[in-house]
Structure formats: C-alpha cells, structure tokens
C-alpha positions, -999 to +999 in steps of 0.1 A: -201+194+564-198+201+527-182+231+510-207+251+489-202+248+451-182+275+435-202+300+414-173+319+398-154+314+366-123+291+369-091+302+352-061+280+345-037+280+375-010+299+355-034+329+349-018+362+361+013+342+370+035+371+379+010+389+401-002+358+418+034+347+424+042+380+442+011+378+463+015+341+473+051+347+483+039+374+507+011+351+520+036+324+526+055+348+549+022+359+565+026+394+552+000+419+540+002+434+506-013+461+485-023+457+448-027+489+427-044+489+393-065+512+371-101+505+363-105+480+334-074+461+345-094+429+353-094+433+391-124+410+398-109+381+379-076+384+397-093+386+432-114+355+424-083+337+411-064+345+443-093+331+464-093+298+445-081+270+467-066+251+437-044+282+429-033+285+465-024+248+466-003+252+435+016+282+447+019+274+485+031+239+485+053+243+515+024+255+537-006+238+552-029+248+524-058+229+539-056+254+568-057+285+546-085+308+536-086+339+515-119+359+519-130+387+496-145+418+513-166+440+491-173+474+506-205+477+486-220+452+510-215+474+540-248+479+559-263+515+555-244+539+577-257+570+596-253+602+577-252+625+608-220+627+628-229+624+664-215+607+696-225+572+684-216+576+648-180+565+649-188+534+669-217+524+646-195+528+616-168+506+632-195+480+639-205+481+603-170+472+593-168+443+618-202+431+607-191+429+571-159+410+580-178+387+603-205+380+578-180+371+551-161+350+577-193+332+585-203+325+549-168+312+542-167+287+570-202+277+582-204+248+557-166+242+557-150+210+567-125+231+587-150+232+615-167+204+634-204+207+643-197+222+678-173+248+664-198+257+636-225+262+662-203+284+682-195+305+651-232+309+645-238+320+681-211+346+679-223+358+645-258+363+658-246+380+690-228+406+669-260+414+650-283+414+681-299+449+680-317+441+713-284+444+731-280+482+738-242+477+736-242+457+704-224+485+684-198+489+712-192+451+714-187+446+676-149+443+678-151+419+707-175+395+689-155+397+658-124+389+678-141+359+693-151+347+659-115+350+647-102+332+677-121+300+667-098+298+636-067+311+652-068+282+677-070+258+648-039+273+632-059+285+602-043+313+582-069+339+571-064+366+545-090+393+542-089+407+506-104+442+504-118+450+471-123+487+462-105+497+494-109+534+487-146+531+496-137+517+530-115+547+537-144+569+528-170+551+549-152+539+580-133+558+607-096+557+614-103+537+646-116+508+625-083+504+606-063+507+638-082+478+653-074+458+621-038+465+628-042+454+665-059+421+654-030+416+630-004+422+657-021+397+680-021+370+652+009+378+631+014+343+618-022+337+609-039+370+599-030+390+568-047+417+546-047+424+509-060+456+495-068+464+459-069+501+451-066+524+421-039+545+436-013+537+463-027+538+498-007+569+509-021+589+480-056+578+489-051+588+525-039+623+514-068+627+489-094+618+515-080+642+540-071+615+566-045+623+592-014+605+580+001+601+615-032+589+629-035+560+604+002+553+600+002+521+621-022+506+597-008+519+564+027+508+572+015+472+570+017+475+532+047+498+527+071+471+516+046+450+496+030+472+469+025+455+436+011+472+404-013+451+384-009+458+347-024+444+315-028+407+308+003+388+296+002+378+259-008+343+269-036+354+292-049+380+267-050+354+239-069+330+261-094+357+268-098+364+231-103+327+225-130+326+252-147+356+237-145+340+203-162+308+215-189+326+235-198+349+206-193+323+179-169+345+159-136+338+143-109+364+135-077+360+116-044+362+135-036+397+121-069+409+136-062+394+170-027+408+170-041+443+162-067+439+190-040+430+215-018+459+204-046+485+203-060+477+237-027+471+254-041+438+267-061+456+294-090+433+302-119+457+299-105+473+268-099+439+253-135+429+259-149+461+246-125+461+216-136+426+206-172+437+205-165+465+180-139+448+159-164+440+131-169+478+127-134+481+111-144+475+075-109+482+062-091+459+087-066+438+068-029+427+072-017+458+053-037+484+072-028+470+106+008+474+097+006+509+082-025+526+097-026+510+132-031+543+150-059+554+127-077+521+133-072+524+170-087+559+169-117+545+150-126+519+177-118+544+204-148+563+192-171+533+197-193+535+228-182+502+245-145+513+242-152+548+252-169+536+284-139+514+293-115+543+286-137+565+308-134+539+335-096+541+334-097+579+333-120+583+363-098+559+383-069+583+380-058+611+403-060+647+392-022+649+389-022+618+366-049+633+344-028+665+341+003+645+330-018+626+304-033+658+290+002+673+288+015+642+270-014+645+246-005+682+239-037+695+254-021+715+282+014+728+289+038+706+310+052+720+342+073+697+364+068+695+402+071+668+428+035+658+424+038+657+386+070+636+388+052+612+412+022+610+388+045+602+359+061+574+379+027+560+388+014+561+352+045+542+341+038+516+368+002+513+357+013+508+320-005+539+308+027+559+300+061+552+284+092+573+284+117+571+256+154+578+257+148+615+250+123+617+279+093+620+256+060+608+271+037+585+252+003+575+264-005+538+262-024+518+250-033+533+216-071+533+221-066+552+254-042+576+238-068+584+212-094+588+239-073+613+259-061+631+227-097+637+217-105+652+252-133+626+254-134+628+292-158+658+289-177+644+259-187+608+269 
C-alpha cells in the first residue's frame, strides 16, 4: 500500500519551534494537551505542521515514530445533526462524533503501509458497519464500532493523537456523554491514545460559557489541566519567512525598514501580517523617518483598510465578553472596574499577546493595528 501524496503546504521543521516543542514533549509522554489562541494566530498552519511526519520524526527521535499518527478532526465535517431534542437525539449526536473520528481514522490509514491487506480490509468492514443505516441499532453501536476500529491500531502498538480543531464547536454540537466516552477510551489505552484541542479560550471558560455542567464533564476536561499552552504570534524568524513567501508570491519587494514596520504594527500575528502586507502599498508616506517617528499613526492608517479590519474583527469575535470589556477599558472607551472575572481576563489577554502591563500597572493593547481597531470602536462599524 502507498501513502497518499500530501496536499498541504510544507514548512521548515523549525517552524513554530517553541509551541511544537511543548506539544511533542507531551506526546512523547502520551499526554493530552490544550492549545489556546485567538483568531488570526495561524492555527491551521500549526495544526498541519504538527501532523507532518517529518516534524514528528525530528522532535520524537526516542520514540517509534513509524508507529505514530496525528489526525486532524474538523468539526465542520460533522454530519447534519437533529435539531429536535428527543429520546434518540443524544445517541445520534454521539454517533455523529464517532462517525467523524472513524472517518478520519479510515482516511488516515486505509492506504497506509502501517496496515497489511487483511487489516485494511477489516478496517473497511468496521467503517462500513458503523455507517450502516439498515441496522436499527447503528446509532447505539457507534461507540463499539469505533472502539473496534481503534483496537486494530492499539494491537499494533500505534500511538494515535486526535487533534481537534475549533473544539468549541464540538462542545456546542455534541453531548457530555460523547466526551466522557473519549475519556474512557483514553483510560483504556493510556500509552497509545492522546488528544489535542485548539480553542480560542481555555476549556474551563468554554464549558462555563456553554452552560455545561462542570462536574458532569470534569473527567474529560481534567485531561488537559496540566498541559495548556497559549499560541501567540510568530517568532521573528517565522514572520520574516512568511513575508519572504508573500513577497515571492506577489512579486513585490520592500525595503528592510518597511518589513520591520509591518512586523511591529501587526505584532507578527499571521492573519494580520498577511492582511498588512496586502495594504502596505497604500502608505504613501512610508519611509525610514516616518516609521521611527509616526509608527502609531501609520498603524492606524492600515488598521482602517478592509483586509486588516477583517482580521482585527476575527480576533475581536474570538474573545470572551470579559476580555472585550478589558480591552475597551484599556482603550479608554469604558470605565475600568476590577473583579475576579476581569482579573482573569487580563491574565488571558496577556497570555494571548494582546495586552501588556507596565511597571505602573498600565494596560496597553497589542499589536498596534489591533489597538487602533479597538480604540476606534470598530467592532460595531465593520
């Protein structure tokens, strides 16, 4: 059997070195981990990079890398779910979760050299059984078929990590029972099954926001308690590589002072960097002198451009209400009143690289283009 050709962009192995290093360390220990980052942070590129076997090989030398697989789970690919809440609704929703996991598991392995022909045929048989609507119990048997599919790989000592993209959506769509069964599967295969989630807020905050019973889902959420990593802007090296890539694709060339301004104004956030690059030509008075003396004014100019406003809006909508309140207070748009929720929001914004605190406890919004966006109250005027 042959492995299907990759269709995703390849990055150098050192891309996102700090974040990848943290994640791979946890994977080597067969632990689950939670990544938190705002919209526009470059989540998709990081997920694809983590799933790259060459990257895994470079970071996980002491493990049997050839027996390792990281599988991206996109909740937008969930099958349509029933809108009405009835006796069968919860079971069907759970089945939809297992179907998505099984589908991605199947696609990841059915042409892989990790399975022989007999094992690949068995995987196909289990996959088809899970989807067999002629079986009146198909929805109730979803977990069992998924468990059988996993067992094929557990017996071969293959370590599998399911990487959940946009995990907030799964909390919205799937019942608590589904997540508890994921915990059960993990407990049954501790050395070979792990999870990674990517969310825009920490998992406990999402659980509270969605009105999910904290105690009911605690067994699942505690998998990630000790392994929460905030994903921030690109490093200087990664950001410059991105600008170089954009320069080549768009057949443009900018002087070093212009590139330095772009990195500073966008804070090296991937989406802002891409959008800022598109509108850099609109700054007619951009020169070495103005970037040194009028940087905030120039940042405010490109913050008004539609591509940059859209990316700023993406960041804004990814934040919790308490975080938005803190940013508006930091911009002087509302009064600032401290509370436990506000203090927690300040801490999260600092972790997300959207806020800095100086020695006198003054709050400054970062990066400059986002500061200009918030200050102009653009969230209501996009």
